[in-house]
C-alpha positions as CSV (number, residue, x, y, z in Angstrom):
1,X,115.1,108.7,75.9
2,X,111.4,108.6,75.3
3,X,110.9,112.4,74.7
4,X,113.7,112.2,72.3
5,X,112.1,109.4,70.4
6,X,108.5,111.3,70.2
7,X,110.5,114.3,69.1
8,X,112.0,112.5,66.3
9,X,108.8,110.7,65.3
10,X,106.6,114.1,65.1
11,X,109.6,115.6,63.4
12,X,110.0,113.0,60.3
13,X,106.2,112.7,60.0
14,X,105.9,116.7,59.8
15,X,109.4,116.9,57.6
16,X,108.5,114.4,55.2
17,X,106.8,116.2,52.8
18,X,109.6,118.4,52.3
19,X,112.0,115.4,51.7
20,X,114.7,114.6,54.2
21,X,118.3,114.7,53.4
22,X,120.2,111.4,53.6
23,X,123.6,112.2,53.1
24,X,123.9,114.4,50.0
25,X,121.0,113.2,48.2
26,X,117.7,114.7,48.7
27,X,115.0,111.7,48.4
28,X,111.4,112.3,47.1
29,X,108.9,112.6,50.3
30,X,107.4,109.2,49.7
31,X,110.8,107.3,49.5
32,X,112.4,109.7,52.4
33,X,109.5,108.7,55.0
34,X,109.5,104.9,54.0
35,X,113.5,105.0,54.6
36,X,112.7,107.1,57.9
37,X,110.4,104.7,58.9
38,X,112.4,101.9,58.4
39,X,115.3,103.8,60.2
40,X,112.9,104.6,63.2
41,X,111.9,101.0,63.7
42,X,115.4,100.0,64.0
43,X,115.5,102.4,67.1
44,X,116.6,100.4,70.4
45,X,113.9,99.9,72.3
46,X,113.9,101.3,76.2
47,X,116.0,99.2,78.4
48,X,113.7,97.6,81.1
49,X,113.7,99.0,84.4
50,X,116.3,97.0,87.0
51,X,114.5,94.8,89.4
52,X,114.3,96.1,92.7
53,X,116.9,95.2,94.8
54,X,116.5,92.2,97.5
55,X,119.0,92.9,99.8
56,X,121.6,96.0,99.8
57,X,125.1,96.4,101.8
58,X,124.7,98.1,105.4
59,X,127.0,100.8,104.2
60,X,124.0,101.9,101.6
61,X,121.6,102.2,104.7
62,X,124.0,104.7,106.2
63,X,124.8,106.6,103.2
64,X,121.2,106.8,103.0
65,X,120.5,108.2,106.2
66,X,123.6,110.8,106.1
67,X,122.1,112.1,102.6
68,X,118.9,112.7,104.0
69,X,119.9,114.6,107.1
70,X,118.8,118.2,107.3
71,X,122.1,118.9,109.5
72,X,124.8,117.3,107.2
73,X,127.1,117.6,110.0
74,X,126.6,117.6,113.7
75,X,128.2,119.6,116.5
76,X,129.5,117.0,118.9
77,X,131.0,119.8,121.2
78,X,127.3,121.4,121.5
79,X,125.8,118.0,122.6
80,X,125.0,117.0,126.0
81,X,127.6,113.9,127.1
82,X,124.6,112.5,129.1
83,X,122.9,111.7,126.0
84,X,125.8,110.4,123.9
85,X,126.7,107.8,126.7
86,X,123.1,106.9,126.5
87,X,123.1,106.2,123.0
88,X,126.8,104.9,122.7
89,X,125.4,101.5,122.0
90,X,123.4,102.3,119.1
91,X,126.0,101.4,116.2
92,X,127.0,98.3,118.0
93,X,123.2,97.4,117.4
94,X,123.6,98.4,113.7
95,X,126.3,96.3,113.2
96,X,125.2,93.0,115.4
97,X,124.1,90.4,112.2
98,X,121.5,89.0,115.0
99,X,119.9,92.2,115.6
100,X,117.0,93.6,113.5
101,X,118.1,97.0,114.1
102,X,119.9,97.5,110.9
103,X,116.9,96.5,108.4
104,X,114.2,98.2,110.4
105,X,116.1,101.4,110.3
106,X,116.9,101.1,106.8
107,X,113.1,100.9,106.5
108,X,112.2,103.6,108.4
109,X,115.2,105.6,106.1
110,X,113.0,104.6,103.3
111,X,109.9,105.8,104.2
112,X,111.0,108.7,105.3
113,X,112.8,109.8,102.3
114,X,110.0,108.6,100.2
115,X,108.2,111.1,102.0
116,X,110.7,113.9,101.8
117,X,111.4,114.2,105.0
118,X,114.6,114.5,107.0
119,X,116.0,111.6,108.2
120,X,116.8,112.8,111.6
121,X,113.2,111.5,112.1
122,X,114.8,108.1,111.7
123,X,116.4,108.4,114.8
124,X,113.2,108.8,116.9
125,X,112.5,104.9,117.1
126,X,115.9,104.7,118.7
127,X,115.0,107.2,121.6
128,X,111.3,105.8,121.8
129,X,111.8,101.8,121.5
130,X,115.5,101.4,120.6
131,X,114.2,100.0,117.4
132,X,112.3,97.1,119.0
133,X,108.7,96.7,117.3
134,X,107.3,94.8,120.0
135,X,108.2,97.4,123.1
136,X,105.8,98.0,125.8
137,X,106.0,100.9,128.2
138,X,104.2,100.3,131.6
139,X,102.6,103.6,131.5
140,X,100.7,103.0,128.3
141,X,102.6,103.6,125.2
142,X,103.7,100.5,122.6
143,X,105.4,99.6,119.2
144,X,108.2,101.2,117.4
145,X,107.2,104.6,117.9
146,X,105.8,104.1,121.5
147,X,102.5,105.6,120.4
148,X,99.7,105.7,123.0
149,X,96.4,104.4,121.9
150,X,94.7,107.9,122.0
151,X,97.0,109.0,119.5
152,X,97.3,105.8,117.4
153,X,93.5,106.0,117.0
154,X,93.3,109.7,116.1
155,X,96.5,108.8,113.3
156,X,94.3,106.0,111.8
157,X,96.4,102.7,113.6
158,X,94.0,100.0,113.6
159,X,93.3,98.6,117.1
160,X,91.0,95.9,117.3
161,X,90.3,93.2,119.4
162,X,93.4,90.8,119.2
163,X,95.4,93.2,116.8
164,X,97.3,96.2,118.1
165,X,98.6,98.2,115.5
166,X,101.0,99.8,117.2
167,X,102.9,96.5,117.4
168,X,102.8,96.5,113.6
169,X,106.2,98.4,112.1
170,X,104.0,98.9,109.0
171,X,100.8,100.5,110.4
172,X,102.6,102.4,113.1
173,X,105.3,103.9,110.5
174,X,102.6,104.5,107.9
175,X,101.1,106.7,110.7
176,X,104.2,108.2,112.1
177,X,105.5,109.3,108.8
178,X,102.1,111.2,107.7
179,X,102.1,112.8,111.4
180,X,105.8,113.9,110.9
181,X,104.9,115.0,107.5
182,X,102.1,117.3,108.9
183,X,104.1,118.8,111.6
184,X,107.1,119.4,109.3
185,X,105.0,121.5,107.5
186,X,103.1,123.4,109.8
187,X,106.3,124.2,111.3
188,X,108.0,125.6,108.1
189,X,110.4,122.7,107.6
190,X,111.9,123.1,110.8
191,X,112.6,119.3,111.6
192,X,113.6,120.6,115.5
193,X,110.2,122.0,115.8
194,X,108.3,119.3,114.4
195,X,110.2,116.7,116.7
196,X,109.5,119.1,119.8
197,X,105.5,118.8,118.3
198,X,105.8,114.9,117.7
199,X,106.8,114.8,121.5
200,X,105.0,117.5,123.4
201,X,101.9,118.1,121.0
202,X,101.6,120.8,118.1
203,X,99.1,123.0,120.1
204,X,101.9,123.5,123.2
205,X,104.8,124.5,120.7
206,X,102.7,126.6,118.9
207,X,101.7,128.2,122.1
208,X,105.5,128.5,123.0
209,X,106.1,130.4,119.8
210,X,103.7,132.4,120.7
211,X,105.0,133.2,123.9
212,X,108.3,134.0,122.7
213,X,107.2,136.5,119.8
214,X,108.6,133.9,117.4
215,X,107.4,132.0,114.1
216,X,108.2,128.9,112.3
217,X,110.9,130.9,110.2
218,X,112.6,133.0,113.0
219,X,112.3,130.4,115.8
220,X,115.3,129.6,118.2
221,X,113.7,125.8,119.4
222,X,116.3,125.9,122.3
223,X,114.5,129.0,124.2
224,X,111.1,128.3,123.5
225,X,109.5,129.2,127.1
226,X,106.9,127.2,128.6
227,X,107.7,123.8,127.2
228,X,108.8,120.9,129.7
229,X,112.6,120.0,130.0
230,X,111.7,116.5,128.9
231,X,110.6,118.2,124.7
232,X,113.6,120.4,124.7
233,X,115.8,117.1,125.9
234,X,114.2,115.2,123.3
235,X,115.9,117.2,120.7
236,X,119.0,117.0,122.4
237,X,118.5,113.2,122.5
238,X,118.0,112.9,118.7
239,X,121.3,115.4,118.0
240,X,123.4,113.6,120.5
241,X,122.4,110.2,118.5
242,X,123.2,111.6,115.1
243,X,126.5,112.6,116.1
244,X,127.1,109.1,118.0
245,X,126.4,107.7,114.4
246,X,128.7,110.1,112.8
247,X,131.6,109.4,114.8
248,X,131.1,105.7,114.3
249,X,132.2,106.1,111.0
250,X,136.0,106.3,112.2
251,X,135.6,103.0,113.9
252,X,136.8,100.5,111.3
253,X,135.3,97.7,113.4
254,X,131.6,99.2,113.0
255,X,132.1,99.8,109.0
256,X,133.4,96.2,108.7
257,X,130.1,94.8,110.5
258,X,127.9,96.8,108.2
259,X,129.7,95.7,105.3
260,X,127.1,92.8,104.8
261,X,123.9,92.2,103.0
262,X,120.8,93.3,104.5
263,X,117.5,92.2,103.6
264,X,115.1,95.2,102.0
265,X,112.0,94.9,104.0
266,X,108.8,95.8,102.6
267,X,105.1,95.8,103.6
268,X,103.0,92.4,102.6
269,X,99.2,91.5,103.3
270,X,98.9,88.3,104.7
271,X,96.3,86.5,102.9
272,X,93.3,85.3,104.8
273,X,93.4,82.3,106.8
274,X,97.2,82.3,106.5
275,X,99.4,82.1,109.6
276,X,102.6,84.0,109.5
277,X,104.8,80.9,110.1
278,X,102.9,79.5,107.1
279,X,103.4,82.6,104.8
280,X,106.8,82.8,105.8
281,X,108.0,78.9,105.1
282,X,105.8,79.6,101.6
283,X,107.8,82.3,100.8
284,X,111.2,80.8,101.7
285,X,111.7,83.2,104.7
286,X,113.1,82.9,108.4
287,X,110.0,82.2,110.6
288,X,111.4,83.4,113.6
289,X,112.6,86.5,112.2
290,X,109.3,87.5,110.5
291,X,107.9,86.7,113.7
292,X,109.9,89.2,115.5
293,X,109.2,91.8,112.9
294,X,105.7,91.5,113.4
295,X,104.6,90.9,116.9
296,X,101.2,92.4,116.2
297,X,100.4,89.0,114.1
298,X,98.9,86.4,116.1
299,X,96.8,83.4,114.7
300,X,94.8,84.1,111.4
301,X,93.9,87.1,110.3
302,X,92.4,88.6,107.2
303,X,93.7,92.2,105.7
304,X,97.0,92.4,108.0
305,X,100.0,93.9,106.8
306,X,103.1,92.2,107.7
307,X,106.9,93.7,107.6
308,X,108.9,91.1,105.7
309,X,111.9,91.0,103.3
310,X,111.4,91.9,100.1
311,X,110.4,89.2,97.5
312,X,111.4,88.2,94.0
313,X,108.0,89.0,92.8
314,X,105.6,91.5,95.3
315,X,102.8,90.2,96.1
316,X,99.4,92.0,95.1
317,X,99.4,93.4,98.9
318,X,102.7,95.2,99.0
319,X,101.7,98.1,101.0
320,X,104.9,100.3,101.7
321,X,105.0,104.2,101.6
322,X,108.2,103.5,99.2
323,X,106.8,101.0,96.9
324,X,106.4,103.3,93.9
325,X,108.6,106.3,93.1
326,X,106.6,109.5,91.8
327,X,107.1,109.9,87.9
328,X,109.4,112.6,86.7
329,X,107.8,115.9,85.6
330,X,107.1,115.8,82.3
331,X,108.8,118.0,79.8
332,X,107.4,119.8,76.8
333,X,108.2,118.3,73.3
334,X,110.5,120.7,71.2
335,X,109.0,121.8,68.0
336,X,108.4,119.4,65.5
337,X,111.1,119.8,62.3
338,X,112.8,117.7,59.8
339,X,115.4,115.4,61.7
340,X,118.4,113.9,60.4
341,X,117.6,110.1,61.1
342,X,121.4,109.3,60.9
343,X,122.3,112.0,63.3
344,X,119.7,110.8,65.7
345,X,120.8,107.5,65.4
346,X,124.5,108.2,65.8
347,X,123.3,110.2,68.9
348,X,121.3,107.7,71.0
349,X,123.6,105.1,69.7
350,X,124.1,101.6,70.3
351,X,126.6,101.7,73.1
352,X,125.8,102.9,76.6
353,X,125.4,106.6,75.8
354,X,121.8,106.8,76.5
355,X,121.6,104.7,80.0
356,X,119.1,106.2,82.3
357,X,118.1,105.3,85.8
358,X,114.8,106.2,87.6
359,X,116.2,106.9,91.7
360,X,114.1,104.6,93.9
361,X,113.7,105.2,97.6
362,X,116.5,104.5,99.5
363,X,119.0,104.6,96.5
364,X,121.9,107.4,96.8
365,X,124.2,108.4,94.6
366,X,127.2,106.0,96.1
367,X,124.8,102.9,95.6
368,X,123.7,104.0,92.1
369,X,127.4,104.8,90.8
370,X,128.6,101.3,92.0
371,X,125.6,99.4,90.3
372,X,126.9,100.9,87.1
373,X,130.1,100.8,87.6
374,X,131.1,104.3,87.5
375,X,133.0,106.2,90.2
376,X,130.7,109.1,92.5
377,X,132.4,111.9,91.2
378,X,131.7,111.2,87.6
379,X,127.8,110.3,87.8
380,X,127.3,113.7,89.8
381,X,129.4,115.4,87.4
382,X,127.2,113.9,84.4
383,X,124.2,115.1,86.0
384,X,125.0,118.5,87.0
385,X,124.8,117.7,90.8
386,X,127.1,118.9,93.7
387,X,128.7,115.9,96.0
388,X,126.0,117.4,98.7
389,X,122.9,116.8,96.4
390,X,120.0,114.8,97.8
391,X,118.7,112.2,95.2
392,X,114.5,112.2,95.2
393,X,112.6,109.0,94.1
394,X,111.8,109.8,90.4
395,X,114.5,111.4,89.5
396,X,116.5,110.6,86.1
397,X,119.9,109.9,85.9
398,X,122.1,109.6,82.9
399,X,125.4,107.9,82.5
400,X,127.2,109.2,79.8
401,X,127.9,112.7,78.6
402,X,125.4,114.3,76.3
403,X,126.5,114.7,72.8
């Protein structure tokens, strides 16, 4: 809409000297310019952006995850029954209203989609920690992503006396997404190679590619030589887990359990001199839930980022990879020309033909269509998208046919 408004203004200013047609009568330049400016001022203002939602339906999280998968459908027959059995409990955890797994899963899916990464990576915390931010392993790894101390420091996770950033879902997820984005690019957008590198280290995977006479473009991850069976099993686990979640869509009880409002989690800065409990109470949040989500936070510490439900007005310290969607790519303005203002007004319309929506992180065609009360199929067709299209933050969608 903004581009059309600019084009209209330029056309009016440049075309006024030649006169602008109003009905069948040609007006003098000065009269035409005066009338056109008045009509231009009457154009409806851009609609205000919708506020970010504080909650969403659990089905929306599930849909966003499914839409972001690199492999849209799993091959259940090719998965190991052992791993399917091991992760059979994952859907019930997502459906459990007393469990934090679903909001945490939604948070990680949001961060990955904002970074343009496949949502298979959102399954890593299931494998590593069972989606428990405070998980610790006797051998050293800790947190949602189970970083060892050296890896955490290498990826700028803060670790200080009294504060272990690996136990911060915000700090560790930021680091994991950065690292996965690097690996995903390094291995040509192959999520399986990236996952192997996340488990074994990128140099081991590069060596395996060289030994096997492969590269990122023609690699057969299952056939890479010289890698530990644990690394190969890592990919198998994620594939099996994806299949478990896909098959869970056929379970009416789980689908009913997901049909509930789930808080949207965001990163917030904890004000200096404030305890987590005090901050939670001040913002009318459940202190027990906020404490569970932030096992890294003890006492009063300045500059700590905490994970908590989104607030009606986000504090200045909001720190989420998904907090700001990229602006849409600018489009060149058409050549200015004299414009029929009456036609422009009709085209822009006083009705809903000019409605636009800028896609936010975590949104899907289903959630947007539901918000505006139109069928998903209609939304997709009006934006020349097919059923498998993935909406990316910053995309601008229209809701009515162009006239």
